[in-house]
N, C-alpha and C positions, 0 to 999 in steps of 0.2 A: 411550281415544280422546281425542285432543287437539282442543281447540276454540279458536277465536278469538272473543273476546267484545267486542262493541261496546256501550258504555253511553251512552244518550242520554236526554234528557227528552222529554216529548211534543211540545214545541215544535221539536225538532230532527229530526223525521221527514223533512223535505225534504233535510236533509244526508245522511241514510242513503241516500235514493233517488239522490242525486248520486254518492255513493261506490260503491254497489253497483248499477250499471246492469246491464241485461240482458247487454250485451256484456262487461262486466268479469266478471260471474258465469260467463259462457260461457268466457272466457279462463282463469279459475281452474280450472274443471272440465276443460278440455282439458289443462292442465298436469298435473293429478292423474292423468287417465286415460291420456294419451299420452306423458308424460314427454319433452317435446322437448329436444333437446340444445343448442338455441340460440334466440335471439329470432327469427332468420331462419326457422328451422324452424317455430316457433310461428306466426308470421305466415302462413307458407305453409299450414299446417293450417287456420287460421282464415279463409284467403282474404281477408286484410286487409293494408293497407299497413304496412310494418315500422315507420315512424315513429309511426303511430297506436297500434300495439301497444306500442311502447316508451313512449309517453306514458302509456298506461293502466298499464303495469307500474311505472313510476316512481311514479305516484300510489298504487298499491296497496302498493308497498314503503314509501312514506312513512308509511303507517298500520300497517305491520307484517304485512300479509297475504302478501306475496311476498318472497322472498330471491333473491339471485343467487349462483351458484357460478361464479367466473371462473378456477378452477384448471385447467380443461381445455385442450384443444388451442387454440393461437393466442389465448388469453385470451378465448374466446367466453363470453358471459354465458349461463349456463344458468338459466332461471327455476325456482324451487322453491316449492312450497306444502307446508308441514309440518302443516297442519290437516286434520281430517276433517270439521269442521263449523264454521259461523259462527253464533254466538248473538247475538241482538240483545236487549238488556235495556232496557226503556223505563220510566223513572221517571215515576210519575203525579203 
C-alpha cells in the first residue's frame, strides 16, 4: 500500500488544516473512487466551480498529492491520486 507522508512539528498543525481541508480531502476521495477523465468531469461530480477545483488541484499537486495525466484526448488534464492513505507525522 502506498502512502503519502506529511511531516510537521506540533507548531505547524494549522498548516496541515489549511492543506487538507474537508473539501480537498473530498476531492482526493472522489478522484480515487470515480476516476474522472478530466478536471471538468471532476468539478461536475463535486458540483463545484471548475476554477475552484483547479485551484485546489494545483495546490495539492504542489505538495505532491495529485498528478495530472495530459496524454489523453485534446490534452485534457486527468487528475490522478497514486496513494492509498495519507500519514501525518507530528514531531513533538
